N, C-alpha and C positions, 0 to 999 in steps of 0.2 A: 844526179841522182835527186830526184824530189821525195820528200815525206810524205808517205800514203795521206789519201783524204782524211780529215780530219783528230789528225793528228797534233794534238799540240799542247804549249808545255804545261804541266797540272800547279807553277805558279803564278804565273803572269797568263797563260791564257794565249800566247804569240805562237806560230807559227814552228814548229822547232824547223831548225836549219839541217840540211843537206849529212848525211854523216858517210862516214867515208870508211868505218870501221862495223864489223860481222860481231855479232853476239848478240847481247839485249838491244831491246829497243830505247833512243833516246826517250829518258822524259821530262827532260828541261832543255831548256833554250841557251842557254850559259851556267856558267858555273856559280854566277852571283844565286840565281834563283836553286840552282840544286844547296848550295847553304843555306839557304831561308828553308828549304825542307826540310835538312836536317835539323836546322833546330828548332821546330816546332815537333817533328816528330820526339826529338830531347827533351822539349819540354810538358811533350803529354804523355811522354814516358814517367819521366816525375811527377803530376799531376798524380799519374793513376797510383804509383807508389806511396804516395802520400796519403790520397785517399786511403788507400789499402791499414796503411799506416794509422793511419786514425779511427780505424772500424774498432769495433769492441768485439774483445775475444773469446767472447762469451759463447758457448756451441753447448746446445741441448740439443741432444737425440740425433743427433747427425746435422742437426740445424745451426748456422753461426749466425749470433744476432747482427745485422745490419747497419746499425747505428752506429751515429756518430760517437767515438771514447771521449770522456771527459776529465777519467779520473786512471790514474795510475797506481796499482796494490802490490806493493814489495814483501813479500815476506822469505829468509831463509834465501835471499840474494836471487830469487825469481821475481820478475815482473808482471803485472797482468793486466790490460788495460779492458776497463772496463767503461759502459756508457751509464750515465743516474739512474736508468731503470734497472739495471743491472745490478745494480753496485749493492745492494743488500742480500741479492742472490747468493755474489760471489763471499761475500764475506760472512755467512749463512756457514757457506758449503767448508770454507779454511776454518771458522772455527770449532764447524763439527768433525771436521776432520783431526782436531785438537790444537789447532794456532791459537794463542793467546787472543784477545782480542788487542791486546795492546802491544802485542809486537808484529801486526800487520800495519807496515806504513803506508798511508792514505797520502797523493799527491794530485792537485788539479794539476791536469795538462794545460799549457799555457793554450789558450783561444778557446777553449773546450766550452760546451755550454753543460753548467752543473747543473739546470735545471733541468726534473725530472721532468718527462711526456706528463702532459695534464688527462690527469686518467679521474675517474670518478674517486671523490676525497674519500680516505681508509677514516674511519671514527677511531677515535684514542680512547677507548674506550678504560685503558689501566690508570689513566690520569699524568698530569705533568711533570716533566720533569725537568729542572733547572742545573746547566752541567756545567761550572764553574773552573772552565781548565783555560789554562796556556798554550797548550800542547797543540797544536791546530790535527797531528796525526794521531791524537789520541781522539778529539775529538770526531773527528771522520771517522773515525772507527766504530766509535759508541752509537755515535749518534741510528745511524742507522739500522745497525743491531737491536738498539732499545725500538725505533719507531717500527721493527718489521716486529713486534713482538708489544705492538700494540699503544704504545706509550708517545705522548706527543715531547719532545727536546726542543727546550729552550737552551743556547749556550751564549759566556760570555768568555772574551779572551782574557781579562784582567780583573779584579777586585771590584774597584767604585762601578763599574758594570754591572756585574754578579748582583753585586749588594740590590741594584737600582733595579734588576731585573724581579729578585727576590722579592721587592715590595707591588715594584706594578704587575707581574704577569701572575703573582698570586700562584704557586707550583704546592704540588703535592708531595713532592720530594726531592733537595738540593744535595746535587753531587758535589762536593768542594776540594779542588786538591788543594792543598800549602805552599808547593811554590809557585809564589802568583808573583808578576811582575812589579805592581806597584802597590801593592798591601798586603803583607803576611797573611796565612789563611786563616792562623789563632786568634788577631786581633780582627779579622773580617767576621770569623763567626764569634767573637764576644759581639760586635756589636750588630750584629743578626740575630744574636738571642736577647738584648737587650728590647726587641721590636718585635720578635716575631717566634712563633713557636712550633713555624715548619720543619719536621723531621728532617735531618743531616744525616750525612752516610760521607764522612771524610776518606778519599781515595786517594793516595800519595805513595811516592816512595818510600817515606818515609816508615822506617818499620823498627825502629829500635820501641823496647817498653816507656823509656822514659815518655816519646814523641805519642806513645797509643795512650799512655796516662794521660795526659797532657791535653789531649781531645778530645778525649769522654768527659773530665772534667771539666771542662771549658764548656759544654754543651753538645757536642756531638751524640747523635743516637746510634751511631756506631761507627767502625772504624776497618778500610781494609787499604791493604798495602797492596801497591803493584810489583810484577803485574799479577792479574787476578784471571779467571775466568769468569766468562759472561754469564753462565749462570748462574753463580755461585751470587757476583751480582745482583743478580735479579730477582733472587731468593732473598737479600738480603732487602732488597727495597720493599719489597713485598712485606718482610715481617716491618720495620719501622714505620708504613703507609697501615698497617691492619694495627698496631699499636695507639696511633693516632686516631682512629676513626672513631670521633664522637660526635653523633650529630648534634651538631647545636641548637641552642632552642632558635624557633624561629619567631618567637614571640615574648618579649616582655612586657609584666603587665604588675604592677604593683600594688594596684587599686587605684590609687592617682595618675599614673605614666604608663601608657601603654603604648612602644613603638612594636608594627611588624616589620621585620626586618624581609622580610619577603615582598613585604608591598611598599614597601619605602613609607611607611605611612604611621604616622604620630599623632597619640590622642592624648588629652586632655581632661580625665573627667568626663569621658565620652563622646566631648568637642573635637572635631579633627581641627590640628592645628598643620599648616604649610610652612613647611621647612624646603627651604634649599637643599641643591645636593651636596657642601658643605657643612653646612647645617646638620643635616641629617646621618654623614660620617661621622662629625662629633659627638651630636648623641646616642651612636648607636655601639661606638667603643667606650666608654662610660657607662651606660648600662648592661652592657655585658659582663661587665666586671664590675657590678655596682657594690660600694663599700670598700673598692680595692684600688690603690693608686695605679693609674697608670701613667708611665714616665713622659717628658713632652715630647721626646724623638718616638717612641711607640706612638702617640697622639698624630705628630707630624706626617709620620709614616703614612699612620690611615687615612688621614684628610687629604694631604696632597703627595701622597705617593714619593717618598723622599727620602733620600737615604742620611743627607745630612740638615743637619739643623743651626739655621742661617741666626742670626739675632734679627734682622728682618722679620724670617719666617715665626721667630717665637713673638712680634710684637701683633704678626695678622693671626697666631691663634688665641693671645689676649683679650683681642679686640672679637674674634669668633667666638671665643667665651660670653663673653658681655652681653653680646647680640643673642647669642641663645638662650642666657638669665632672663634677656629683656621681653622674648619670646614668652616664655615661661611664662613669668609676672604677668604680664597682660592676659595669660588664661587663668592667674588664680593660685598657681602654684608658686610654693615659694623660691626667690632665684638666689637660696641659698643651699638648696638642694646640693649646688655646683661645687663643689667644694676645691679651692685654691690650695695645695700643699707645697709650700712654700720654699723653691729649690728643689722640687720632686718632681710634680706635674698635678692631674686633677682627677677628681672621683667623684661621682654621683653618687649622694646620700637617702635612700631609698625614704620616705616620710615615716615617723613612727606609729603606724594606727594599721588596723587590719586591713588586708588586703578587702578590695571589693569590686564587683562586676564592672567593667570595665563599661556595658549601655546601659548602670544606673545613673539616677542625678547627676548633676555635674557637681565636681570635688572643689572649694577654693580654701582662701583662707580669709573669710570671714567672721564677724565676732559669734554668727550660730555655728560653722564649723569650726572654731574651736573652744568652743561650749564643748560641745562632741568630743574631744580629745583632755577634758580638765577629767580628772579622776574627783568618783563619784562624793569625797567632802570636801571637792571645790565648787561646787555644781551647786545652782544658786537657788534648788529645792533641799542644800545640806546647807546650805551657809544660817547664819542667825535672822530672829526675822526681822525687818526693818532693814538690813543690808539692803544697799543700791547697789545695781551694776552700774559701771562706767563705759559709753562707746571709744570706740578708738579716737573720736577725734575732743574726747574730752566733752560733749553734750550728754545732757542727762536724756533715760530714754522718758518718752514720754506716756504722764500720768493719766491711769484708766477714769475715764468717768461714766 
């Protein structure tokens, strides 16, 4: 018996041998090809099941999302696989159904792409939030919920990183957990308060009255105990941000020195003075609080965006102060207007004179300028006849001819 024409093995393509049995027609020329075909079918079935298992479980109006899942949401013993694009939607739904944001466990799936599909960027119109929290489940749960409400979220999983991010990112509000792995949250709060007045909400599981009192006395603007409702957190964030909103002056002008913070422009007596980036940051923090001592760590944080003050950085600051003093002196402004408070920091002392328009004549510290600052009884017109003035260099003024 010969096989029908065109009948070949589905694996190797060779002709099929004669069949002596009745029933289904042969598809393979040998047991080896049959086993190979079986393994291929098994692998294809496993791959299809794996693809299905990695698919997002979110279904809206009878249409299931076909994107690859990257996160696993677990709440009350149930699990839900979601893709990055559906994570916010799923979290918002769970929170809306009464689940606490901190009760939803969010775990990234191994080898999953956690980056959402690139779409048109959504503006963060409500402000920037710095979340200092070592529990990644809390971060994965809170971040998308806050982002869905229009906030930009920056996360830090330890205290040192959080302190650095607070100095460099300039957040509008900080959410601070007290149980951090490297530094206690109260210690971090003290360091942050010494260099910044950013609103801070303590978000922690420590709910004792003593802990609340310590946190608030250390400088926290609000205190929220876990677990909490996301709506309450957002309301408290809006409250502390609203209380802290005081539009800063965009121009400092004492009649001698004029600093435009928006244009980053410095003028002395109406003349523009070139300032480098570091020099401008130094003069900016000093004149914004003119007459008030600025601690060294606050100046370092503002100028170099560093949370730790080393001996090397203190030397850099001393050199920078000397350079700014020399620059101001070259323009006729008393270099002693930047005062050293030994052991504390520096401050800017405005000149003790009436304010003048920045567009007026150049103001210096020449002999004529000092005469303008003298009381009336000390001016030449009020002195005894025959009294002669002396210039700075000791020379007498020329006699009239």
